[in-house]
A tleap script that builds the chain and sets N, CA, C and O, in Angstrom:
source leaprc.protein.ff14SB
mol = sequence {
  NGLU HIE VAL ASN ARG THR LEU GLN LYS TYR
  LYS GLY ILE SER PRO THR ALA PHE ILE ASN
  ASN LEU ARG MET GLN ARG VAL ALA ARG LEU
  LEU VAL SER SER SER SER ASN ILE THR GLU
  ILE ALA PHE GLU CYS GLY PHE ASN ASN LEU
  SER HIE PHE ASN ALA LEU PHE MET ALA ALA
  TYR GLY VAL SER PRO ARG VAL TYR ARG LYS
  ARG GLN GLN ARG ILE ILE SER ILE CYS LEU
  CLEU
}
set mol.1.N position { 7.441 279.416 122.418 }
set mol.1.CA position { 8.591 280.154 121.940 }
set mol.1.C position { 9.037 281.170 122.992 }
set mol.1.O position { 10.233 281.378 123.191 }
set mol.2.N position { 8.074 281.798 123.660 }
set mol.2.CA position { 8.411 282.783 124.686 }
set mol.2.C position { 9.184 282.134 125.836 }
set mol.2.O position { 10.173 282.692 126.312 }
set mol.3.N position { 8.738 280.965 126.279 }
set mol.3.CA position { 9.426 280.257 127.364 }
set mol.3.C position { 10.845 279.916 126.940 }
set mol.3.O position { 11.784 280.079 127.720 }
set mol.4.N position { 11.006 279.449 125.722 }
set mol.4.CA position { 12.325 279.099 125.212 }
set mol.4.C position { 13.246 280.316 125.230 }
set mol.4.O position { 14.371 280.231 125.722 }
set mol.5.N position { 12.782 281.441 124.699 }
set mol.5.CA position { 13.602 282.661 124.670 }
set mol.5.C position { 13.935 283.140 126.082 }
set mol.5.O position { 15.063 283.551 126.353 }
set mol.6.N position { 12.956 283.086 126.972 }
set mol.6.CA position { 13.181 283.564 128.339 }
set mol.6.C position { 14.189 282.699 129.083 }
set mol.6.O position { 15.075 283.222 129.759 }
set mol.7.N position { 14.063 281.381 128.965 }
set mol.7.CA position { 15.030 280.499 129.611 }
set mol.7.C position { 16.424 280.685 129.025 }
set mol.7.O position { 17.416 280.698 129.753 }
set mol.8.N position { 16.491 280.827 127.716 }
set mol.8.CA position { 17.791 281.056 127.081 }
set mol.8.C position { 18.404 282.358 127.588 }
set mol.8.O position { 19.607 282.418 127.842 }
set mol.9.N position { 17.604 283.379 127.734 }
set mol.9.CA position { 18.093 284.687 128.156 }
set mol.9.C position { 18.581 284.671 129.605 }
set mol.9.O position { 19.665 285.176 129.898 }
set mol.10.N position { 17.795 284.098 130.506 }
set mol.10.CA position { 18.102 284.188 131.924 }
set mol.10.C position { 18.905 283.010 132.475 }
set mol.10.O position { 19.679 283.182 133.417 }
set mol.11.N position { 18.735 281.836 131.910 }
set mol.11.CA position { 19.440 280.650 132.408 }
set mol.11.C position { 20.508 280.146 131.441 }
set mol.11.O position { 21.418 279.419 131.840 }
set mol.12.N position { 20.397 280.529 130.178 }
set mol.12.CA position { 21.362 280.092 129.186 }
set mol.12.C position { 21.194 278.652 128.731 }
set mol.12.O position { 22.115 278.070 128.158 }
set mol.13.N position { 20.016 278.068 128.985 }
set mol.13.CA position { 19.763 276.685 128.576 }
set mol.13.C position { 18.364 276.562 127.993 }
set mol.13.O position { 17.509 277.426 128.191 }
set mol.14.N position { 18.153 275.476 127.276 }
set mol.14.CA position { 16.844 275.224 126.680 }
set mol.14.C position { 15.869 274.708 127.743 }
set mol.14.O position { 16.298 274.255 128.804 }
set mol.15.N position { 14.578 274.771 127.470 }
set mol.15.CA position { 13.602 274.214 128.414 }
set mol.15.C position { 13.840 272.729 128.690 }
set mol.15.O position { 13.677 272.277 129.823 }
set mol.16.N position { 14.221 271.974 127.670 }
set mol.16.CA position { 14.492 270.546 127.854 }
set mol.16.C position { 15.656 270.330 128.803 }
set mol.16.O position { 15.587 269.479 129.690 }
set mol.17.N position { 16.720 271.092 128.622 }
set mol.17.CA position { 17.883 270.973 129.503 }
set mol.17.C position { 17.522 271.382 130.932 }
set mol.17.O position { 17.978 270.762 131.893 }
set mol.18.N position { 16.708 272.419 131.067 }
set mol.18.CA position { 16.279 272.873 132.385 }
set mol.18.C position { 15.494 271.779 133.109 }
set mol.18.O position { 15.743 271.497 134.281 }
set mol.19.N position { 14.545 271.166 132.398 }
set mol.19.CA position { 13.737 270.105 132.994 }
set mol.19.C position { 14.609 268.894 133.324 }
set mol.19.O position { 14.456 268.290 134.386 }
set mol.20.N position { 15.519 268.538 132.422 }
set mol.20.CA position { 16.418 267.412 132.699 }
set mol.20.C position { 17.298 267.679 133.914 }
set mol.20.O position { 17.579 266.763 134.687 }
set mol.21.N position { 17.738 268.925 134.089 }
set mol.21.CA position { 18.528 269.270 135.282 }
set mol.21.C position { 17.715 269.061 136.553 }
set mol.21.O position { 18.217 268.522 137.538 }
set mol.22.N position { 16.465 269.487 136.526 }
set mol.22.CA position { 15.593 269.286 137.687 }
set mol.22.C position { 15.390 267.803 137.964 }
set mol.22.O position { 15.422 267.372 139.117 }
set mol.23.N position { 15.183 267.022 136.908 }
set mol.23.CA position { 15.010 265.582 137.072 }
set mol.23.C position { 16.269 264.944 137.652 }
set mol.23.O position { 16.185 264.084 138.530 }
set mol.24.N position { 17.433 265.362 137.163 }
set mol.24.CA position { 18.693 264.797 137.651 }
set mol.24.C position { 18.894 265.114 139.129 }
set mol.24.O position { 19.374 264.270 139.886 }
set mol.25.N position { 18.532 266.315 139.539 }
set mol.25.CA position { 18.644 266.673 140.954 }
set mol.25.C position { 17.750 265.775 141.805 }
set mol.25.O position { 18.146 265.329 142.882 }
set mol.26.N position { 16.551 265.517 141.312 }
set mol.26.CA position { 15.626 264.632 142.043 }
set mol.26.C position { 16.173 263.216 142.081 }
set mol.26.O position { 16.117 262.561 143.122 }
set mol.27.N position { 16.700 262.733 140.965 }
set mol.27.CA position { 17.300 261.396 140.919 }
set mol.27.C position { 18.423 261.305 141.943 }
set mol.27.O position { 18.496 260.334 142.696 }
set mol.28.N position { 19.292 262.300 141.978 }
set mol.28.CA position { 20.426 262.287 142.905 }
set mol.28.C position { 19.943 262.214 144.356 }
set mol.28.O position { 20.496 261.462 145.159 }
set mol.29.N position { 18.916 262.992 144.689 }
set mol.29.CA position { 18.362 262.940 146.052 }
set mol.29.C position { 17.799 261.563 146.370 }
set mol.29.O position { 18.032 261.024 147.451 }
set mol.30.N position { 17.057 260.998 145.421 }
set mol.30.CA position { 16.443 259.690 145.654 }
set mol.30.C position { 17.483 258.574 145.730 }
set mol.30.O position { 17.301 257.617 146.483 }
set mol.31.N position { 18.550 258.680 144.977 }
set mol.31.CA position { 19.594 257.659 145.043 }
set mol.31.C position { 20.183 257.564 146.446 }
set mol.31.O position { 20.535 256.479 146.907 }
set mol.32.N position { 20.288 258.694 147.111 }
set mol.32.CA position { 20.864 258.720 148.451 }
set mol.32.C position { 19.832 258.391 149.522 }
set mol.32.O position { 20.142 257.701 150.493 }
set mol.33.N position { 18.609 258.881 149.350 }
set mol.33.CA position { 17.626 258.758 150.421 }
set mol.33.C position { 16.688 257.562 150.290 }
set mol.33.O position { 15.969 257.242 151.237 }
set mol.34.N position { 16.681 256.903 149.149 }
set mol.34.CA position { 15.742 255.823 148.905 }
set mol.34.C position { 16.483 254.504 148.716 }
set mol.34.O position { 17.632 254.476 148.274 }
set mol.35.N position { 15.814 253.428 149.055 }
set mol.35.CA position { 16.403 252.114 148.816 }
set mol.35.C position { 15.870 251.484 147.530 }
set mol.35.O position { 16.181 250.333 147.225 }
set mol.36.N position { 15.066 252.239 146.777 }
set mol.36.CA position { 14.549 251.751 145.497 }
set mol.36.C position { 15.698 251.501 144.540 }
set mol.36.O position { 16.750 252.132 144.635 }
set mol.37.N position { 15.487 250.569 143.612 }
set mol.37.CA position { 16.562 250.335 142.656 }
set mol.37.C position { 16.621 251.473 141.644 }
set mol.37.O position { 15.674 252.248 141.506 }
set mol.38.N position { 17.740 251.562 140.944 }
set mol.38.CA position { 18.009 252.688 140.061 }
set mol.38.C position { 16.994 252.774 138.927 }
set mol.38.O position { 16.589 253.870 138.537 }
set mol.39.N position { 16.586 251.642 138.403 }
set mol.39.CA position { 15.599 251.636 137.323 }
set mol.39.C position { 14.280 252.233 137.788 }
set mol.39.O position { 13.676 253.032 137.073 }
set mol.40.N position { 13.831 251.857 138.971 }
set mol.40.CA position { 12.582 252.407 139.508 }
set mol.40.C position { 12.692 253.917 139.698 }
set mol.40.O position { 11.754 254.653 139.394 }
set mol.41.N position { 13.827 254.373 140.196 }
set mol.41.CA position { 14.026 255.808 140.405 }
set mol.41.C position { 13.999 256.546 139.064 }
set mol.41.O position { 13.386 257.607 138.946 }
set mol.42.N position { 14.661 255.983 138.067 }
set mol.42.CA position { 14.680 256.619 136.743 }
set mol.42.C position { 13.267 256.744 136.185 }
set mol.42.O position { 12.887 257.804 135.689 }
set mol.43.N position { 12.492 255.672 136.263 }
set mol.43.CA position { 11.115 255.711 135.761 }
set mol.43.C position { 10.265 256.680 136.567 }
set mol.43.O position { 9.445 257.401 136.000 }
set mol.44.N position { 10.450 256.707 137.878 }
set mol.44.CA position { 9.682 257.613 138.734 }
set mol.44.C position { 9.956 259.071 138.392 }
set mol.44.O position { 9.077 259.921 138.536 }
set mol.45.N position { 11.166 259.361 137.943 }
set mol.45.CA position { 11.546 260.738 137.621 }
set mol.45.C position { 11.284 261.097 136.162 }
set mol.45.O position { 11.670 262.173 135.708 }
set mol.46.N position { 10.631 260.203 135.430 }
set mol.46.CA position { 10.197 260.531 134.088 }
set mol.46.C position { 11.093 260.068 132.960 }
set mol.46.O position { 10.891 260.469 131.814 }
set mol.47.N position { 12.072 259.240 133.250 }
set mol.47.CA position { 12.946 258.726 132.205 }
set mol.47.C position { 12.460 257.347 131.782 }
set mol.47.O position { 12.462 256.409 132.580 }
set mol.48.N position { 12.049 257.228 130.535 }
set mol.48.CA position { 11.544 255.958 130.027 }
set mol.48.C position { 12.610 255.168 129.280 }
set mol.48.O position { 12.432 253.979 129.016 }
set mol.49.N position { 13.708 255.814 128.942 }
set mol.49.CA position { 14.791 255.188 128.213 }
set mol.49.C position { 16.013 255.138 129.123 }
set mol.49.O position { 16.606 256.176 129.415 }
set mol.50.N position { 16.394 253.956 129.572 }
set mol.50.CA position { 17.479 253.842 130.553 }
set mol.50.C position { 18.836 254.228 129.993 }
set mol.50.O position { 19.664 254.769 130.726 }
set mol.51.N position { 19.091 253.965 128.715 }
set mol.51.CA position { 20.381 254.357 128.158 }
set mol.51.C position { 20.487 255.884 128.081 }
set mol.51.O position { 21.557 256.445 128.318 }
set mol.52.N position { 19.393 256.546 127.755 }
set mol.52.CA position { 19.373 258.012 127.739 }
set mol.52.C position { 19.554 258.547 129.169 }
set mol.52.O position { 20.308 259.493 129.397 }
set mol.53.N position { 18.865 257.939 130.105 }
set mol.53.CA position { 19.002 258.328 131.510 }
set mol.53.C position { 20.457 258.197 131.968 }
set mol.53.O position { 21.003 259.121 132.571 }
set mol.54.N position { 21.077 257.063 131.687 }
set mol.54.CA position { 22.464 256.861 132.105 }
set mol.54.C position { 23.397 257.867 131.459 }
set mol.54.O position { 24.316 258.366 132.108 }
set mol.55.N position { 23.174 258.170 130.190 }
set mol.55.CA position { 24.018 259.155 129.504 }
set mol.55.C position { 23.858 260.542 130.128 }
set mol.55.O position { 24.845 261.245 130.341 }
set mol.56.N position { 22.630 260.931 130.416 }
set mol.56.CA position { 22.398 262.230 131.054 }
set mol.56.C position { 23.006 262.275 132.451 }
set mol.56.O position { 23.586 263.288 132.844 }
set mol.57.N position { 22.877 261.186 133.202 }
set mol.57.CA position { 23.423 261.156 134.555 }
set mol.57.C position { 24.943 261.259 134.521 }
set mol.57.O position { 25.542 261.997 135.304 }
set mol.58.N position { 25.560 260.514 133.610 }
set mol.58.CA position { 27.020 260.570 133.469 }
set mol.58.C position { 27.477 261.979 133.096 }
set mol.58.O position { 28.485 262.462 133.612 }
set mol.59.N position { 26.743 262.634 132.208 }
set mol.59.CA position { 27.101 263.995 131.803 }
set mol.59.C position { 26.954 264.970 132.965 }
set mol.59.O position { 27.753 265.896 133.099 }
set mol.60.N position { 25.950 264.774 133.798 }
set mol.60.CA position { 25.691 265.691 134.907 }
set mol.60.C position { 26.634 265.471 136.086 }
set mol.60.O position { 27.091 266.435 136.699 }
set mol.61.N position { 26.930 264.201 136.412 }
set mol.61.CA position { 27.673 263.906 137.636 }
set mol.61.C position { 29.023 263.236 137.409 }
set mol.61.O position { 29.797 263.084 138.353 }
set mol.62.N position { 29.316 262.837 136.195 }
set mol.62.CA position { 30.620 262.264 135.885 }
set mol.62.C position { 30.815 260.818 136.289 }
set mol.62.O position { 31.888 260.253 136.077 }
set mol.63.N position { 29.798 260.216 136.863 }
set mol.63.CA position { 29.854 258.804 137.260 }
set mol.63.C position { 28.496 258.172 136.998 }
set mol.63.O position { 27.509 258.870 136.765 }
set mol.64.N position { 28.456 256.852 137.037 }
set mol.64.CA position { 27.183 256.159 136.851 }
set mol.64.C position { 26.306 256.346 138.095 }
set mol.64.O position { 26.820 256.676 139.164 }
set mol.65.N position { 25.007 256.143 137.969 }
set mol.65.CA position { 24.130 256.263 139.140 }
set mol.65.C position { 24.536 255.317 140.271 }
set mol.65.O position { 24.451 255.686 141.443 }
set mol.66.N position { 24.974 254.110 139.934 }
set mol.66.CA position { 25.385 253.149 140.960 }
set mol.66.C position { 26.607 253.650 141.741 }
set mol.66.O position { 26.641 253.573 142.969 }
set mol.67.N position { 27.595 254.155 141.026 }
set mol.67.CA position { 28.799 254.675 141.681 }
set mol.67.C position { 28.446 255.905 142.515 }
set mol.67.O position { 28.950 256.067 143.627 }
set mol.68.N position { 27.590 256.765 141.987 }
set mol.68.CA position { 27.165 257.955 142.717 }
set mol.68.C position { 26.518 257.561 144.045 }
set mol.68.O position { 26.842 258.116 145.095 }
set mol.69.N position { 25.608 256.603 143.984 }
set mol.69.CA position { 24.912 256.154 145.186 }
set mol.69.C position { 25.899 255.609 146.216 }
set mol.69.O position { 25.813 255.952 147.395 }
set mol.70.N position { 26.828 254.770 145.786 }
set mol.70.CA position { 27.806 254.193 146.714 }
set mol.70.C position { 28.670 255.271 147.348 }
set mol.70.O position { 28.913 255.243 148.554 }
set mol.71.N position { 29.140 256.227 146.539 }
set mol.71.CA position { 29.984 257.305 147.069 }
set mol.71.C position { 29.232 258.154 148.080 }
set mol.71.O position { 29.758 258.467 149.148 }
set mol.72.N position { 28.010 258.525 147.747 }
set mol.72.CA position { 27.235 259.373 148.641 }
set mol.72.C position { 26.883 258.652 149.940 }
set mol.72.O position { 26.904 259.262 151.009 }
set mol.73.N position { 26.563 257.381 149.860 }
set mol.73.CA position { 26.265 256.625 151.072 }
set mol.73.C position { 27.507 256.476 151.927 }
set mol.73.O position { 27.416 256.500 153.154 }
set mol.74.N position { 28.669 256.323 151.302 }
set mol.74.CA position { 29.923 256.239 152.043 }
set mol.74.C position { 30.207 257.552 152.759 }
set mol.74.O position { 30.632 257.553 153.915 }
set mol.75.N position { 29.974 258.666 152.079 }
set mol.75.CA position { 30.192 259.986 152.684 }
set mol.75.C position { 29.249 260.164 153.877 }
set mol.75.O position { 29.666 260.651 154.928 }
set mol.76.N position { 28.009 259.781 153.721 }
set mol.76.CA position { 27.051 259.917 154.809 }
set mol.76.C position { 27.449 259.055 155.999 }
set mol.76.O position { 27.362 259.502 157.142 }
set mol.77.N position { 27.886 257.821 155.743 }
set mol.77.CA position { 28.266 256.951 156.844 }
set mol.77.C position { 29.495 257.482 157.561 }
set mol.77.O position { 29.606 257.325 158.777 }
set mol.78.N position { 30.415 258.102 156.851 }
set mol.78.CA position { 31.604 258.683 157.481 }
set mol.78.C position { 31.191 259.880 158.347 }
set mol.78.O position { 31.709 260.054 159.450 }
set mol.79.N position { 30.275 260.692 157.859 }
set mol.79.CA position { 29.823 261.870 158.608 }
set mol.79.C position { 29.078 261.479 159.879 }
set mol.79.O position { 29.088 262.229 160.856 }
set mol.80.N position { 28.441 260.331 159.877 }
set mol.80.CA position { 27.683 259.891 161.040 }
set mol.80.C position { 28.557 259.288 162.123 }
set mol.80.O position { 28.117 259.102 163.258 }
set mol.81.N position { 29.799 258.983 161.768 }
set mol.81.CA position { 30.709 258.378 162.767 }
set mol.81.C position { 31.196 259.391 163.744 }
set mol.81.O position { 31.965 259.058 164.646 }
savepdb mol mol.pdb
quit
């Protein structure tokens, strides 16, 4: 209960939302830096339900993990030119 109140007070989110945000950040990094498929990345980051994972990813980034990966790789390839 103390952790919940403290996170709500200082971050304005629940512990679950905080942990999911951290997981999403890790997923986003791995999508760009890893050649693993999206399902493997989701499982590696602690998501056992792919539909829940996709819904959370869409809410966080506004696009599917596949589209996110393609866009980020395109941006990186343009920057390297």
